[in-house]
Structure formats: C-alpha cells, structure tokens
N, C-alpha and C positions, 0 to 999 in steps of 0.2 A: 491242916493243909493236905495231908494224904487223902482225906475223904473228898476234898474238892477235886483233886486230880482224878480220882477214881470215878466220880460223877461225870466229869467232862469226857473221860475216856469212854465211859458207858454210853453217853449221849452221842458221841461221834460214831461209835460202833453201831448204834441203832439207826442212825441216819444212813450210813454206808449200807447196812443190811436192807433198808427200805429201798434204796436205789437199785441194789442188785436184784431184789425180788421183783421190782417193777420191770426191770430190763428182761428178766427171765420169763415174765408173763407175756411178753409181746411175741407175736407169731410172724416173724419176718416182715414187720412193719404193717401187717394187715390187722385191722381191728375187726374181730368176729363177734357178732352179738350172740348171747346165749340162745340155746335152742328153745323154741316155743314162745318167743317174745310176742309175735303177732300171728296167731294161727289162721286168721282170715286172709292173710296175704296170698293172693292167687298166683301172681307172676313172680318167678324167681329173679333175682338180680342178674343183670346181663354180665357176661363174662368179659374180662378185660382183654384187649387186643394189643397189637403192636402200636406203640406211640409213634406218630409221624414225626419225622425230623425235618424241620424247615431250615434250609441252609441260609446263612446270613448273606446280606447284599455283598456282592463282589466275590463271593466264593463260587466255585464251580457248581452250577445248578441253581444258583440264587438269581434273584431278579436284577438284571444289569441296569435297569432304568432307575433304581433307587440309589441316591447318593447319600452315604452315611454322614451325619453331622460331626 
C-alpha cells in the first residue's frame, strides 16, 4: 500500500511540474517562433496596434438605429 501512495504522489507531482513548466515557458501570451525558422522570409510581421473598441447598440457612441433582441 505505501508504494501505491508514493507512485500516485510522484505522478501528481510530475503533472503539476509539467503545468508549471509550460506556464513559465510562455512569454506574456505571445507565441514566438524560434530564430532561423524561415530564412527566406523577406517581410517582417506587422506590429500590433491598438484594438478598436466598438460600442454596443444603445451605448454612447453606438449605432442608435440597431435595436438589440
């Protein structure tokens, strides 16, 4: 019985460690490819800009002609 508990505890620790390692490897939610993946790529990727905010109908600045269902 003690061996079964130790195996389960070890398996749980390995799973937790895998999740922690995966979370630590992320770079603020941005997936960055490794360097030198496509050396023939001529154009760099475009830089992100401000995300436009579209106000919902009925809110100030929203389209007053749309009636929500």
